[in-house]
N, C-alpha and C positions, 0 to 999 in steps of 0.2 A: 504493499500500500505505498503509494506516494505522499509526502506529507502535504497536507491541506495546502490549496493555494487561496490565502487569506492576509489579510495585511500583517504586520509584523508585530505587532503592538501584544500588551498582552491580553490574555482570556479575563473577563470581566464574570467576576463570582458574585450572583445575586440573589439575597436571601437572608435568612435569620442566623442572628448570632444571639449568643443567649449561655446561661448556666445552666448546666444537667445536675439537678440537686438529687441526690442517691441519698438512700437511709443512712447511711454512713459518711459521705463524702459528698462535695462541690467539684464539679469540673467542667471546662469549657466546653461549649457543645452547639448544637445549632447546624444543618445541612451543609448551607454556604460556608460558615466558620471552618467545618472541618476538611470541605475541599480545599477552599484556598489555604489553610493552613498545611496539609499533606503537598501540596503543591509547590510550597514555597521550600518545603522541607526537601522536595525532589528537586528542587533546581530551577523552578519556573518564578516569573515575578508576578503574581495574578493581583489583579486590582479589586479587593472586595467593596461591596457597595450594600450595606446594608446600616441597620438606625438604632443607636443605645440612647438611653435617657442620661438623666443630669443627676445620677446616682452613685454610691460607693461603689454598686457592681460594674460601674460603666468605665470608672477610673482603674478596676482590676482589670478587666478585658483590655481598655489602651494600653496598659503596662505589659500584658501578655501576648498583644498583638506587635509590639515593638520590640520587644524579646525575639520574638521569631522572625522579625524582619519584614512584616506584611507591611505595605503601604496604607498609608491611611488617609488618601485624598476621597476616596469613596465613603466614608465613614462618618454617618450623620448624626447630630443630636436632636433629642426630642423633648422640650419642657416640659412635655404635659405626659408624657407616658413613661412606664419604667423599663429598664432595661431587660428582656427576655426571661423568663424561666421556665423550666418545664421540671414537674415532679416526675421521678424515673422509680420504679421497682423491677426488680428482676426475679423471676422464677428459678428452679432449682439448676437449670441448664443454663443459666445466662441470659436468657433472652428477656428483653425489656417490654414495660408498659410505659407508655406515657401518658402522665395528665399535663397537658396544654394549654395555660391561663390566656385568657382573653383580653385585647386592647395593650399589648405589648408594643414597645416602641418598634418594633421591626415589621407591625402591621401598617406603619405610614412611611414607608421609603418614599422618596421622590426620586424620580429619573427626569434629567435633561440630557436628550439625545444628541444635541449639539455639542455638548460639553465632553460626551463619553465618545463621539466619533472622532475627538481629536486625539483621543490615547491609539486609535487604528487598532481597534481590539481584534483579534484574533478569531473570538469566539466569546460567546455569552453560554452562562453555566446559569441553569434556575431550576427551584423546585416550584412546588404548589402553595407550601403552606404558608409564605410570607404572602400570598395574595389571594387570602382566605375571607377576605371583604372584597365585595364586588366592586367598592369605590376604586380599591386597590388596585384589583384584576384589571379593570376597563384601561385604569393609569398605564399599567405595565403591558397590556397589550398595544395599546397604541406606539408607547415608547420603543417597543422591540421591534416595531414593525418601521418605524420610523430610524431605527440604529441601524438595520437592514444587516447584520452579521449572522453567522450560522448559529443555531440555540441547540445546547444541549440540555434535555429535558430530564430531570428527575423527580418523578413524581413521588410526593410523601401522603400519601390517604390515610391520613389519619381523622376517623370519626371523632365529631360530627362538623369538622373542618373543612369540608369540601363539598360541592354539588358540582351535577352533571355537565350543567351547560358550560360553567367557566373551564371543568376539564376537556373537555371536548375542543374548546377553542384553543387552549394549550398545546394541545396533541397535534392540531392543525398547523402550528406555529412554529415546530420544531425541526432541527435536522436528523438528531439522533435522540432516543427515549430510552431510556434505563427505568427496567421496573424489575420487582420481586414477581414472585408465582402470586401471590396473594393480589395483588395490583393487577397483574396481568387477568386475573380472573374477572376483575370489579369491570376494567377496561373493556375486554371482549365483550363482556354485557351490555356495556353503554353502546360500544359500536356494531353491536348484533353480528357478530364476528360469527360463524357456525365451527362446527367442531367439537371435539372433545379432546385430542391430543395438543398438548403442550407445544410440540414443534409445529403442528397444525394450525394454530392458533398464531404463534407468533409471525409464522411466513404470510398469513392471511392479513395480520394486522401491520405489519412492514408495510405490506404492498397498497392496502387501503389508504393509509395515510401518506404514501410516498416518502418513506424514510430512506435516509442514506444507510441507517444502521437501528436496530434494535438490541439491546443489550439486555438481556434476562437474568438474574439471579437466582440461585436455585438453594442456597444455602449447602446442605450437605452433599448437595448433587452438583454443585460446581456451579457453571454459567454457560450460556447460549450466547452469539453474537449472529443473528439474522441480516444478511445483506442481500442486494438484490441477486448475486451470484451464486450465493451458497449458505449453509448453516455452518457456524463452526462450534466445537464444546470443549471447554476446557473441564477436568475433574478438578475435584474439590482438592485443595489441600489441608491436610490436619494442623488446627493451630495446636504451637507446641505448650502452648499452658491457655487456658482459657478463664480471662478474667469477666469479661462481658460481651456481649456482639455491638453494642451502641457504635455508631459509627462506620461499623464494617462496609455497609453499601456505600457510604461515603468516601472511605479509602478505596473501594472499587471504583467510583465514577473519575476518581481525582487522577489514578492511574488509567482508565480508560481515555481523558481528555488529554493527558499528558502523551500517550501512543498516537491518538489522533494528530494533534501537532507535529509529534514527531515523524511520522509517518513510517512507524512500525507495522509490521505484518500482521492480518489481524488475527490470526492464531499465536502469536507471541503477544500481542496487547491482550489479548481474552486471558490468556496463561497467567502473565504478568498482574494483571487486575485481581486476580481470585487468589493469587500467592499475597498480595499486599493486604487483601481484608482477611485474611487468615491470620496475618500477624497485628492486625489492628484487634481482632479479638484478645490478643494478649496483654494488653495496657487497657488501662481505666479510660472510658470514653473513647472520643475517636480523635483527639488531637494531641499525638505523644508528646511531651514535654522535653523528652531527652533528644539533642540532636541525633546521636549516636545511634538512634532506631534506625536512621534514612541511610546510613552511610553504606551498608550492606547491598543496598538495592543501588543506590547509586553507582556504585563499584561495578557491579553486575552486569547494570543496564546501560552502563558507558556515559552516563550523567555527569 
């Protein structure tokens, strides 16, 4: 796969940054933060676009982002709403459940397409949670259309924070889509896709939406990548130690984006994304604090 023919600027990472509050610890979180954090750790220089409050939690976040070396031009301050928090509980296998609070600062992100075009962005990553409010969704859709760069959509269908209409609009304004198996089941129902087998559903969905690629993560069964030419499969990589699975999907997305921008062959990209996601399961949350975490991946991948 050749590198994308896109402008030379940074990937834009749009969405929520927050604190994941576990019963025994508090860690950095949010899909957008995790993706940007891991891309930076792997050698890219993403521009994170999010919104935080004017509270103590915001100051802690800024300190952490600076320590990681992330650029802060896209970080907005909200005088009226708090920095995001999510209450996380884990089952006996480390699988999380999330209690997502309403009216958080990340619900009010503002986008200026003209200002963002000045960065010559190579790609825009986005999720769905930060667009859970109808006004924000509409604002995002208009701004992304005006921005005009390829879009990597990573759905995050957390009940009750999504509606079918906005999700279908997001699906039709992306270039690549990443889903887990539960989300695939929901999306094929929304789209009226027939078939009972995962591979058949993935192929039909990719074709119906006209996607360049559809990434499907399957947990212990690995992952699939659907393109117009073929279906790629990567076997799961066992986690050396399991702390929790929080952020594993975001780690997968970060490596998928890295591979797209670097022009890795599809099979290589997919296997590397699976391996990195497994490694994320060995740390608390999805944003490893130790820079040494990234060293073996950068060395092995020539980054």
